[in-house]
N, C-alpha and C positions, 0 to 999 in steps of 0.2 A: 374271976369267972376267964377276962384275958390274963390276968398274972399267970394264971397254972396254966394254958392255955400257951403262953410264952415260954411259965418253965419248965414244960416240958418239950420243946421245940430246943431248949439251950441245951438240958441235957441229954438230948436223943443222942442214941450211939454215930448218928450222920449230919449231926447241928453244928452250925455257927461255931463249937470249942475243938473243930475235927478238920481233917486235910477233907476228907470224907464230904464236906458241907462246901468247902473251899475249892477247891480243883472244878467239880461241875462249874460249880459258879462263874470262874472266870472263863472254862471252855465256851460259855455261851458269845462270848466274841468273836470269836470263829466260825457259828454259826451267822451272829449280824455282819460280820466282816463278808460272810458268802451270801448274804441277801442283797448285801450293799454291792456286790457284782453284778449282780441279777440286770445293771447299768450298763455294767460291759460288753464291749464291742462281742460278739461272741468267735471271732476270728481268734479273740485275744482269751480267751478260757482254756487253760490249761487241764488235757485228761487225766495226766498224773496224780496234777495236785485233787483232781477232784475225785477219782478212783478211791484216794487215800481219807480225802472228806467218807466219803459214802461206804467204804468199808467199816472204816471207824464207828461208823456210826452206827452199823449193824453190828456189829459185831460188839460193842460195848453195851447198846439196850437190850440184846440177849443178857451176855453177863450181871446186868443190875439189876434184874431179876431172880436172878441164879443165888445172889449172895443174903445174908444176914448181915443186917439188917436189910430190908430193900431200902434205893436208895432213888426215890419218885423226883428228884432233882437231876442228875446222872441219866436215869431214863430219860428224862423227854430232853437233856440238852441231847444226847446222841441222837436219838428221834430227829429234833430237828437237821444237827448233822445231814443223816442218810435224808432226811427228808431235802434240804437243799442241794447235797452233790446231784443223789437224782436227779433235779430240778435242772443243773447245769450242765451236767454228764448229754442230758434228751436235747436241750438246746444244741450242744455241739454238737452230738449225731444229727440231728434234724437239717445245719448248717450246713453239715460236709454231704449230707444225700442230696441236698437241693443244690449245692453249688456241682455235683458232679453232675447233675444229672441239666444240666445247663453249659455246660463242656459239653455235651451230647447232640444236646441239640443244635 
């Protein structure tokens, strides 16, 4: 049973013999790095970088559900990218709003 499942994974059009497996697998490094940046001081967060991460995640998540065969690894890594990017952008926006509010006091 396990052998047949491994064989099916190995021969899948988005399996480990193709770039469609390895590209999203290595892309997880970007999401992991973004999670590690949660500890970064908020003033060091880059709007352009996080906007790029978020947009890439949203666009490619949608695309991964349109292509054949559906690539769930590509979908999940891009949902993670969009989520971490949105979180980082929300941290930065909140920081900027609180900073400007403190200046008005």
